[in-house]
C-alpha positions in Angstrom: 98.8 89.2 74.1 101.6 91.5 74.1 105.1 90.4 74.9 107.4 92.4 77.1 110.4 90.3 76.0 113.7 92.0 75.5 116.3 89.6 74.2 119.7 89.8 75.8 123.1 90.4 74.3 123.9 88.0 71.5 127.3 89.1 70.4 130.3 91.2 71.5 133.1 93.4 70.1 136.7 92.7 70.7 138.4 93.7 73.9 139.2 97.2 72.7 135.7 98.2 71.7 132.6 99.1 73.7 129.4 97.1 74.2 125.7 98.0 73.9 123.4 96.0 76.1 119.7 96.1 76.9 119.2 96.7 80.6 115.4 96.9 80.7 112.1 96.6 79.0 108.8 98.4 79.7 105.4 97.7 78.4 102.1 99.6 78.9 98.8 98.6 77.4 95.5 100.3 76.6 93.1 97.4 76.8 89.4 97.7 75.9 87.0 95.4 77.7 85.6 93.4 74.8 84.0 90.6 76.9 80.5 92.1 76.7 80.3 92.0 80.6 81.4 94.1 83.5 84.8 93.0 84.8 86.7 93.8 88.0 89.9 92.0 87.3 92.6 91.9 84.6 95.4 89.3 84.4 98.6 89.5 82.5 100.4 86.1 82.3 103.9 85.9 81.0 105.7 82.5 80.7 109.5 82.9 81.0 110.0 85.7 83.5 109.9 85.3 87.3 108.7 87.6 90.0 112.2 88.9 90.6 112.4 90.0 87.0 109.5 92.4 87.4 110.9 95.6 88.8 108.0 98.0 88.4 104.3 97.9 87.6 101.9 100.6 86.5 99.6 102.0 89.2 96.1 102.0 87.8 93.9 104.6 89.5 90.9 102.2 89.5 92.7 98.9 90.2 95.6 100.4 92.2 98.9 98.4 92.4 98.7 94.8 91.1 99.9 91.7 92.8 102.8 89.8 91.2 102.7 86.0 91.7 104.3 83.0 90.1 102.5 80.8 87.6 101.9 77.2 88.6 105.2 75.3 88.4 107.1 78.6 88.5 107.0 78.7 84.7 106.3 82.4 84.6 104.6 85.3 86.3 101.1 86.5 86.7 100.3 90.3 87.2 96.8 90.6 88.7 94.9 93.9 88.7 91.9 93.2 90.9 89.4 95.5 92.7 86.0 94.1 93.8 84.8 97.7 94.4 85.3 98.7 90.8 83.7 97.5 87.6 85.1 98.2 84.1 82.1 98.2 81.9 81.9 96.5 78.5 83.6 98.6 75.9 85.6 100.7 78.4 89.4 101.0 78.2 91.8 100.5 81.1 95.6 101.0 81.2 98.0 98.4 82.7 101.8 98.0 82.6 104.9 96.2 83.7 108.6 96.6 83.6 110.9 93.6 83.2 114.7 93.3 83.3 116.5 93.1 80.0 117.6 89.7 78.8 114.4 87.9 79.9 112.8 85.8 77.2 109.0 85.5 77.1 107.8 82.3 75.5 104.0 82.7 75.9 101.6 85.3 77.1 98.0 85.8 77.9 95.7 88.8 78.6 92.5 88.1 80.3 89.5 90.1 81.6 87.7 88.4 84.5 83.9 89.2 84.7 82.7 90.6 88.0 80.7 93.6 89.3 81.0 95.9 92.3 80.8 94.0 95.6 80.5 90.6 93.8 83.5 88.3 93.9 85.1 87.0 90.8 84.1 83.6 89.5 86.9 81.0 89.3 89.2 81.8 86.4 88.5 79.9 83.2 90.8 77.0 82.3 94.2 77.7 80.8 93.4 77.8 77.0 94.6 81.1 75.4 92.2 83.9 74.6 90.4 84.0 71.3 93.3 85.9 69.7 96.9 85.9 71.0 98.6 89.3 70.9 101.9 89.4 68.9 105.2 88.8 70.7 107.6 91.7 70.6 111.4 91.1 71.1 114.3 93.5 71.3 117.9 92.5 70.8 121.3 94.0 70.1 123.1 92.7 67.0 126.8 93.1 66.4 127.2 93.3 62.6 130.2 94.1 60.4 128.5 97.3 59.6 128.0 98.3 63.2 125.7 97.8 66.2 122.0 97.5 65.5 119.0 97.5 67.9 116.4 95.3 66.4 112.7 95.1 67.3 110.9 92.0 66.0 107.1 91.5 66.1 105.8 87.9 65.6 102.2 86.7 65.1 102.0 83.7 67.4 98.3 83.0 67.2 98.0 79.2 67.2 94.7 79.2 65.3 96.2 80.7 62.2 94.6 84.2 62.3 96.1 87.4 61.1 96.4 90.8 62.8 96.9 94.3 61.5 99.5 96.6 63.0 100.4 100.3 62.8 103.7 101.4 64.3 105.3 104.6 65.4 108.6 105.3 67.3 110.6 107.8 69.3 113.9 107.9 71.2 114.9 109.5 74.5 118.5 109.9 75.7 117.6 108.7 79.1 115.7 105.8 80.9 112.0 106.5 80.4 109.5 105.8 83.2 106.8 103.2 82.8 104.3 106.0 83.6 105.4 107.9 80.5 104.2 105.0 78.3 100.7 106.5 78.0 98.9 107.5 74.8 98.4 111.1 76.1 102.0 111.6 77.3 104.1 114.1 75.3 106.7 111.5 74.7 104.2 109.2 72.9 102.4 112.0 71.1 105.7 113.1 69.6 106.3 109.6 68.2 107.0 109.4 64.4 104.8 107.1 62.3 106.6 104.2 60.7 103.7 102.8 58.8 101.6 105.0 56.6 99.1 102.2 56.1 98.1 99.2 58.2 100.5 96.3 57.9 99.0 92.8 57.9 100.9 90.2 60.0 100.1 86.6 59.1 100.6 83.7 61.5 104.3 83.0 62.0 105.3 86.1 60.0 107.8 88.6 61.4 107.8 92.4 61.3 111.3 93.9 61.9 112.4 97.4 62.7 116.1 98.2 63.1 117.9 101.3 64.5 121.6 102.1 64.3 122.7 101.6 67.9 126.1 103.4 67.3 124.1 106.6 67.3 122.4 106.0 70.6 123.4 107.9 73.7 125.3 106.2 76.6 121.8 105.7 78.2 118.9 105.6 75.7 115.3 104.4 75.4 113.9 103.3 72.1 110.1 103.6 72.4 107.7 101.7 70.0 104.0 102.2 69.8 102.0 99.2 68.3 98.3 99.5 67.5 97.0 96.0 67.1 93.7 95.4 65.2 91.8 92.2 64.4 91.5 90.9 60.8 88.0 91.4 59.3 88.0 89.4 56.1 91.2 90.8 54.9 90.8 94.4 56.2 91.6 95.9 59.6 88.8 95.3 62.2 88.5 96.4 65.8 91.3 97.8 67.9 92.5 95.0 70.2 95.3 96.7 72.0 97.7 99.6 72.0 101.1 98.3 73.2 103.7 100.9 74.2 107.1 99.3 74.5 110.5 100.7 75.5 113.9 99.1 75.2 116.4 100.7 77.5 120.0 100.4 76.3 123.3 101.2 77.9 126.5 101.8 75.9 129.2 100.6 78.2 132.7 102.2 78.3 134.4 98.8 78.0 133.5 95.2 77.3 130.7 93.6 79.3 132.9 91.2 81.3 134.4 94.2 83.1 131.1 95.4 84.5 130.4 94.8 88.2 128.3 91.8 89.2 126.2 90.7 92.1 127.3 87.9 94.5 124.2 88.3 96.6 120.8 89.4 95.4 118.1 91.1 97.6 115.3 88.9 98.9 111.6 89.5 99.5 110.4 90.7 102.9 107.0 90.3 104.5 106.2 92.7 107.2 103.0 93.9 109.1 101.9 97.5 108.6 103.8 100.0 110.7 106.8 97.8 111.1 110.1 99.6 111.3 113.7 98.8 110.3 113.1 96.5 107.4 116.3 95.9 105.4 117.3 94.8 101.9 120.9 94.1 101.1 123.2 93.1 98.2 126.8 92.1 97.8 128.8 92.8 94.7 132.2 92.3 93.2 134.0 93.4 90.0 137.3 93.8 88.2 140.3 95.6 89.7 139.0 98.9 91.1 142.3 100.6 90.3 141.6 100.0 86.6 137.8 100.2 86.4 136.8 102.2 89.5 135.1 101.4 92.8 131.6 100.0 92.8 128.9 102.5 93.5 125.4 101.6 94.7 122.0 103.2 94.1 118.7 101.8 95.4 115.5 102.2 93.5 111.8 101.8 94.6 109.4 100.9 91.8 112.0 101.9 89.2 112.7 105.4 90.7 116.1 106.4 92.4 116.0 106.8 96.1 118.0 109.9 97.0 120.9 109.2 99.4 120.4 105.4 99.4 123.8 104.5 98.1 125.0 101.7 100.3 124.8 97.9 99.9 122.2 97.8 102.7 118.9 99.7 102.4 116.8 100.3 105.6 113.1 101.0 105.4 111.9 102.8 108.6 108.2 102.3 108.1 106.0 99.8 106.3 102.9 101.0 104.6 101.3 101.2 101.2 103.8 103.9 100.1 106.9 101.9 100.9 105.6 98.5 99.7 106.5 97.3 96.3 109.6 96.4 94.2 113.1 97.4 95.3 116.2 97.0 93.1 119.8 98.0 93.5 121.9 99.4 90.6 125.7 98.9 90.9 128.1 100.9 88.8 131.8 101.1 88.0 133.8 102.9 85.4 132.5 100.5 82.7 128.8 100.8 83.3 125.9 99.7 85.5 124.0 96.5 86.3 120.6 96.2 88.1 119.8 93.5 90.7 116.8 91.3 90.7 113.7 92.9 92.1 112.9 92.1 95.8 109.4 92.9 97.1 108.4 94.5 100.4 105.0 92.9 100.9 102.5 93.9 103.6 101.3 91.0 105.8 97.6 90.9 105.9 96.2 89.0 108.9 93.9 86.1 108.3 90.4 87.6 107.9 87.3 86.2 109.6 85.1 84.4 107.1 87.9 82.7 105.1 86.6 79.2 105.9 88.4 77.3 103.2 91.7 79.2 103.8 92.2 80.2 100.2 93.1 83.8 101.1 89.8 85.3 100.2 86.3 85.6 101.7 84.1 84.7 98.8 81.2 82.7 97.4 83.0 79.4 98.2 83.1 80.3 102.0 79.4 81.2 101.9 78.7 77.9 100.2 80.4 76.1 103.1 78.6 78.0 105.8 75.0 77.9 104.5 74.5 74.1 104.6 75.4 74.1 108.3 73.3 77.2 109.2 71.4 76.3 112.4 73.9 73.7 113.6 74.6 73.9 117.3 76.5 72.1 120.0 79.6 71.0 118.2 79.9 73.1 115.1 83.5 73.7 114.1 85.2 76.6 112.1 85.1 74.3 109.1 81.3 74.2 109.4 81.1 78.0 109.6 81.4 78.7 113.4 83.3 81.9 113.1 82.8 83.3 116.6 83.8 80.1 118.5 80.4 79.4 120.2 80.0 76.0 118.5 76.9 77.2 116.7 76.5 78.3 113.1 74.0 81.2 113.3 73.2 84.7 112.3 76.3 86.0 114.1 78.6 83.8 112.0 76.8 84.8 108.8 77.2 88.5 109.8 80.9 88.0 110.3 81.3 86.4 106.9 79.2 89.0 105.0 80.9 91.9 106.7 84.3 90.6 105.3 82.9 89.4 102.0 85.4 90.3 99.2 88.3 90.7 101.6 91.7 89.2 100.7 93.9 87.7 103.3 97.4 86.3 103.4 
């Protein structure tokens, strides 16, 4: 699976020189459904990052916005694209993406299609073993060398079963922060990328592929975009296309050493609110070096990675909760040295418990139907755990109708 890892700063100049730091990493993926079955869910699992490290996700027109949830034990994050009313047929290609703060190390990763068809709930996910072939891990880091500052991209084959992959790379640079939505194969930015490899490059297990760029030549704010086409190995020659990974390292050249940047003393926190709720607030607190020497701290709030015009105070107020205002919020603080982004905080819409969720797992699915049917016909004393959904102490056609009318619903 593809890594979105962007390694943090690993060195620094003396006090009189500027720094270059990675402030964000974006990854978009063209992913064919190679399961041989229809699927209605795609999961991205990243070990290392946490939910607050994800500040934007790609909105897929078929699967809509994904959910972002912690992995068991809070060892990482799972990005779940799910739509019971859509089926990605075998061989079809879908596009998914995620943006993660710079400096976050990804130690393991998995991509996974979940079989399912329209109107039919997904089966339980398979056990944790990795997919048949792990995608390479991609890391970005800034190196401070005697010859100057270097932005290094490293690709590593981490397949634990000792299998090779084939890779073809291309690259481009933009003197701005690119958007996640631009990391698409048909976008002009990507179509204008320059090939690095004329021929396919074979990457053996444990082997590294390294690309370096002179960071001294980068603009104050710059995005280095890499396109990786990853193919299977078919007896020593490139096989089928497994994934097209589009990665961007966003760097910032600061006007003075990193220790003089502003910093957060209070991060924003997640908010749950019902639809239509007004006056939801996010807030941060920040501090920094002497403003007379390095300037006052300025604030800029972002929603899903995009600046919110006029929202330049430590507190952000949301005047209406709906699908357009839900999502990830971050605050960027800036002084005369440079800028720093906060952790992501999420505005999540509270979904009331839906009738039919007998086992309380947040979904009305086959498991609930399996709990109701053995008690069908029970009367005079049936409980909600038996399937009495209308409170009449019977489990009958009315209760079955309630469950089926909500089948596939997700609840909080």
